[in-house]
N, C-alpha and C positions, 0 to 999 in steps of 0.2 A: 402118425398117431390117429386112431379113430376114437371118437368120444361121443357120449350122449349127455344130455342135460335136461333139466326140467324144474318146475317149481311154481311158486306163486307169482301172479302177474297183476298189475293194477295200472290204470290211467284215468285222467280227469278230462272227460269229454266236453266239447262245446258243439251241440247240434245246431245246425242252421237249416231252415226249411223255407222255401219260397213256394207260395201257392198262387197260381194264376187262374182267375175265373173269368168266364165270358158271360155277359148278360144277353138277354134276348135281342138287343140291338147290335150285337157284335162288338161291344166295347169290352176291353180287358181291364181287370182290376187285379193288382198284385198286392199280396200280403207277405211281408218278410217276418218270420218268427225266429228269434234267437232263444235258445234254451241253455243258458249257461248258469246252471244252479249249483255248480261245484259239487256234483254228486260223483264221487270217485267210483269207477267200475272195478270190480275184482274178478279174477278168474285164475286160469292156470296156463302154463306153457310147457312144451315139450319139444325136443329136437335133437339134433346131433350135427356132427361135422367131421372133417378130416383136415389134418395139418401136416404139411411137409416141411422138412428142414432143407432149405436151399444151400446154406453153408453154415459154418459154426455160429453166425450172428443173426441170420435172417430166416424166418419161416413164412410160409404162405398157407392161408387157411380158407376153406369154404365151409359155410355153416348154414343150416336151415333151422328155423324156429316156427312153431305153430302156436298162436295165442288164441284162447277161447274165453270170451267174456259173455257167454250166453246166460240166459235166465236171470238177468239183473232187471228187476221191476223198476221202472222210472215213471215219474209224473211229467208228461209232455204238455207244454202250454200252447198247443196248437188248437185254436178255438173256433168260434163261430165266424160266419161269413162277414159279418159287419165289424169284426176286429175288436169288439168290446166283450170283455169277460164279465158276466153278471152273476153267474151261479156256479156252484161247484161242478155241475155237469159240463161246463165249458172246458174243463181241463180233461185231458185224455190220459188214461194209463196205458202203458205199453210194455211189452217184453221185447228186449232186443235179442237177436241171435248173432251178435258181432263176433267174427273170427278174423284173425289177421295171420297172414303167412309172410315170412321174410326170408330172403336169402342174402347172405353177407359174403363178401370176398374181402380178405384183409391180409396185410403184411405185418409181421411183428419183428421188432428189433430186440435182441437180447443184449442187455447191458453188460452182463458178465458171461464169460465162457464157462461152459460146464468142464469139470475136471476130466482129464483123459481117462478112459476106462482102463481098469487094471485087469490084465488077462488072468483067467483061472489057471491054476497049475494042476 
């Protein structure tokens, strides 16, 4: 069986960014910024697959899905070098172009057997 699928997609991201800066004396300073503001991303998904019947109870499937969460505007809290946020300008707005591609391989077990086909006369 060959099939296609698509629809609405969402996820709740937690962005983590590490900034490493070197001063004039060669010393490194690290700033870790977590941006977990519970801002659910929305988008769409499309894909398809193929499924083979191995015997009356088992099937094998391979499926591909493409997820697109592009054009979600988010407020990122990645700010000034001193790590102190003092004004609204210290917060950055950004647009993400996040896409995800997945490939799945799976086995399915059918709990009931399909009735035997009735031949046409």
